[in-house]
VMD Tcl script that draws the C-alpha trace (Angstrom):
set ca {
  {108.69 61.34 168.57}
  {108.36 61.12 172.34}
  {109.21 63.66 175.03}
  {109.85 62.31 178.51}
  {109.00 64.04 181.79}
  {112.73 64.42 182.44}
  {113.18 66.25 179.15}
  {110.27 68.58 179.91}
  {111.95 69.43 183.21}
  {115.23 70.02 181.38}
  {113.43 72.23 178.83}
  {111.99 74.43 181.58}
  {115.34 74.74 183.38}
  {117.12 75.52 180.11}
  {114.63 78.24 179.20}
  {114.98 79.82 182.64}
  {118.80 79.78 182.49}
  {118.87 81.23 178.97}
  {116.40 83.91 180.04}
  {118.70 84.81 182.93}
  {121.76 84.91 180.64}
  {120.18 87.16 178.01}
  {117.93 89.18 180.30}
  {120.18 89.90 183.27}
  {121.53 93.08 181.68}
  {118.85 95.19 179.99}
  {121.46 97.66 178.60}
  {119.77 100.57 180.37}
  {121.95 103.36 181.73}
  {120.06 103.32 185.04}
  {118.24 100.43 186.65}
  {114.45 100.62 186.56}
  {112.63 97.56 187.86}
  {109.62 98.03 185.57}
  {111.78 98.28 182.43}
  {113.98 95.37 183.57}
  {110.96 93.11 184.13}
  {109.42 94.01 180.77}
  {112.73 93.28 179.05}
  {113.00 89.99 180.97}
  {109.51 89.00 179.81}
  {110.42 89.72 176.18}
  {113.58 87.65 176.58}
  {111.56 84.80 178.13}
  {109.14 84.82 175.17}
  {111.98 84.96 172.64}
  {113.96 82.19 174.31}
  {110.90 79.96 174.69}
  {109.81 80.29 171.05}
  {113.32 79.83 169.66}
  {114.39 76.97 171.92}
  {111.18 74.96 171.64}
  {111.02 75.41 167.86}
  {114.61 74.24 167.58}
  {113.80 71.17 169.69}
  {110.77 70.38 167.51}
  {112.72 70.68 164.26}
  {115.67 68.57 165.39}
  {113.35 65.85 166.73}
  {111.48 65.72 163.41}
  {114.72 65.51 161.41}
  {116.15 62.85 163.72}
  {112.97 60.79 163.36}
  {113.10 61.25 159.58}
  {116.56 59.63 159.50}
  {115.55 56.84 161.90}
  {116.99 58.14 165.17}
  {115.59 58.73 168.63}
  {116.43 62.16 170.02}
  {117.17 63.06 173.61}
  {117.97 66.40 175.20}
  {120.31 66.61 178.16}
  {122.39 69.20 179.99}
  {125.93 69.79 178.85}
  {127.96 67.58 181.16}
  {131.68 66.97 181.56}
  {132.75 63.48 182.62}
  {136.53 63.87 182.55}
  {139.11 66.46 183.50}
  {141.48 65.13 180.81}
  {141.32 63.00 177.64}
  {142.26 59.56 178.95}
  {139.55 57.24 180.39}
  {141.26 57.18 183.80}
  {140.57 60.90 184.26}
  {136.83 60.48 184.89}
  {135.42 62.35 187.87}
  {135.00 60.04 190.86}
  {133.86 60.38 194.45}
  {134.29 57.38 196.72}
  {134.93 55.26 193.63}
  {131.63 56.32 192.07}
  {131.71 58.11 188.73}
  {129.83 61.38 188.31}
  {129.45 64.21 185.83}
  {129.61 67.96 186.31}
  {126.67 69.89 184.73}
  {128.73 72.61 183.07}
  {125.61 73.71 181.19}
  {124.04 74.90 184.43}
  {127.11 76.17 186.31}
  {129.18 78.01 183.67}
  {126.44 80.22 182.09}
  {125.22 81.40 185.52}
  {128.71 82.13 186.85}
  {129.84 84.01 183.73}
  {126.63 86.03 183.67}
  {127.06 87.09 187.30}
  {130.79 87.82 186.97}
  {130.33 89.89 183.79}
  {127.10 91.47 185.07}
  {125.32 90.18 182.00}
  {127.78 91.68 179.51}
  {129.17 88.32 178.40}
  {126.77 85.78 176.92}
  {127.54 82.08 177.28}
  {124.25 80.37 176.39}
  {125.55 76.79 176.39}
  {123.15 74.84 178.59}
  {122.18 71.59 176.89}
  {123.17 69.26 174.11}
  {121.55 66.76 171.75}
  {121.90 63.01 171.83}
  {120.68 60.62 169.16}
  {120.61 56.86 168.81}
  {119.25 54.64 166.01}
  {115.72 53.27 166.36}
  {113.75 50.47 164.70}
  {113.37 52.47 161.49}
  {117.03 51.76 160.71}
  {116.62 47.97 160.87}
  {117.68 46.52 157.54}
  {119.63 49.57 156.44}
  {123.27 49.23 155.43}
  {124.47 51.54 158.21}
  {122.30 50.72 161.21}
  {124.10 53.24 163.40}
  {123.91 55.90 160.73}
  {126.45 57.37 158.36}
  {128.57 60.30 159.46}
  {126.85 62.72 157.09}
  {123.41 61.71 158.37}
  {124.40 62.25 161.98}
  {126.07 65.57 161.14}
  {122.93 66.78 159.34}
  {120.78 66.03 162.38}
  {123.07 67.91 164.76}
  {123.40 70.79 162.29}
  {119.62 71.25 162.43}
  {119.96 72.98 165.81}
  {122.28 75.90 164.98}
  {120.77 76.16 161.49}
  {117.29 76.65 162.97}
  {118.61 79.42 165.21}
  {120.35 81.08 162.25}
  {117.19 81.12 160.13}
  {115.24 82.50 163.09}
  {117.88 85.25 163.34}
  {117.33 86.17 159.69}
  {113.55 85.89 160.04}
  {113.18 88.12 163.10}
  {115.73 90.64 161.82}
  {113.82 91.12 158.58}
  {110.24 90.89 159.88}
  {110.72 93.65 162.47}
  {110.98 96.19 159.65}
  {107.49 95.21 158.43}
  {105.64 94.93 161.74}
  {107.20 98.03 163.30}
  {108.28 96.27 166.52}
  {111.86 96.22 167.78}
  {112.93 92.57 167.96}
  {116.66 93.16 168.38}
  {116.69 91.20 171.65}
  {115.23 88.11 169.97}
  {117.61 88.52 167.01}
  {120.54 88.65 169.45}
  {119.32 85.55 171.29}
  {119.13 83.45 168.14}
  {122.41 84.79 166.77}
  {124.31 83.76 169.90}
  {122.56 80.39 170.11}
  {123.47 79.68 166.47}
  {127.09 80.77 167.01}
  {127.64 78.70 170.14}
  {125.85 75.77 168.52}
  {128.65 75.61 165.94}
  {131.56 75.86 168.35}
  {133.35 72.47 168.57}
  {133.25 72.27 172.36}
  {133.34 68.78 173.96}
  {130.02 66.89 173.86}
  {128.20 69.71 172.04}
  {126.58 69.78 168.59}
  {129.43 71.70 166.96}
  {131.99 69.02 167.83}
  {129.61 66.25 166.75}
  {129.05 67.93 163.37}
  {132.77 68.47 162.83}
  {133.84 64.92 163.74}
  {131.06 63.27 161.71}
  {131.45 65.41 158.58}
  {134.22 68.01 158.40}
  {133.14 69.29 154.93}
  {129.58 69.90 156.19}
  {130.96 71.68 159.25}
  {133.15 73.94 157.08}
  {130.19 74.73 154.83}
  {127.94 75.51 157.81}
  {130.55 77.70 159.51}
  {131.25 79.64 156.30}
  {127.51 80.05 155.73}
  {127.02 81.39 159.26}
  {129.89 83.89 159.01}
  {128.70 85.11 155.59}
  {125.09 85.41 156.81}
  {126.24 87.41 159.82}
  {128.26 89.81 157.65}
  {125.35 90.22 155.22}
  {122.69 90.37 157.93}
  {121.65 93.94 157.13}
  {121.10 93.11 153.46}
  {117.78 91.79 152.17}
  {116.87 88.23 153.13}
  {117.18 86.87 149.58}
  {120.58 88.49 149.01}
  {121.83 87.23 152.38}
  {120.78 83.64 151.66}
  {122.03 83.54 148.06}
  {125.43 85.07 148.73}
  {125.93 83.11 151.94}
  {125.35 79.83 150.08}
  {127.69 80.90 147.26}
  {130.44 81.93 149.68}
  {130.03 78.70 151.67}
  {130.31 76.63 148.47}
  {133.39 78.60 147.43}
  {135.07 77.95 150.79}
  {134.16 74.26 150.51}
  {135.63 74.03 146.99}
  {138.86 75.62 148.22}
  {138.97 73.13 151.09}
  {138.54 70.13 148.77}
  {141.08 71.51 146.32}
  {143.77 72.07 148.98}
  {143.21 69.23 151.43}
  {141.21 66.42 149.83}
  {143.30 65.67 146.76}
}
mol new
graphics top color blue
foreach p $ca { graphics top sphere $p radius 0.5 }
foreach p [lrange $ca 0 end-1] q [lrange $ca 1 end] { graphics top cylinder $p $q radius 0.2 }
display resetview
């Protein structure tokens, strides 16, 4: 597991953008600089803990399966699906960093009422640990599991912070909201993002994960054990229905 200087720079920029997205609107009826700054600091702490923990977990899982992990901004290379539609300027190809532009624009336009926390994406490639294995580039289910680690980490952090705030007597709703949105957007099958990579590498796993997320969200206010148990059962039920109707 190795983190490059470029990735560290990307981590810092990502944390700052996510802090801006979630902290721009403090939900107060009137603007008070002191309250806004304190809320922004809480958002910064929540984003930093959640994002860095997610990066750590996904790197460990990727390494476990024999892959090198790299974090990059969400970039768009084409304006259409065919290879000829790549962005070019003076015959040189370039990418547009949607992960930087779109969240900032939508936050400003909506005055912080609309969250679009899609900044970066994960990239993996096989390393020397896969030498000699039957599938050197990795099976679809393995790759899907690695990418699923991201939104799944955010979802478990959502459940953790939501339940622990009742015991420590501190309002952590902001941090719960941050992780909930990061988990949700992590499962959306947008181009070049984890959700699409999970879906195209293992559709059954994607269906299970999506059903689990929806069930966990609905049962969020229940106890942690009940939420986890019933979410798994509902996800398995949805998966069984899928196999019964479409995989015969």
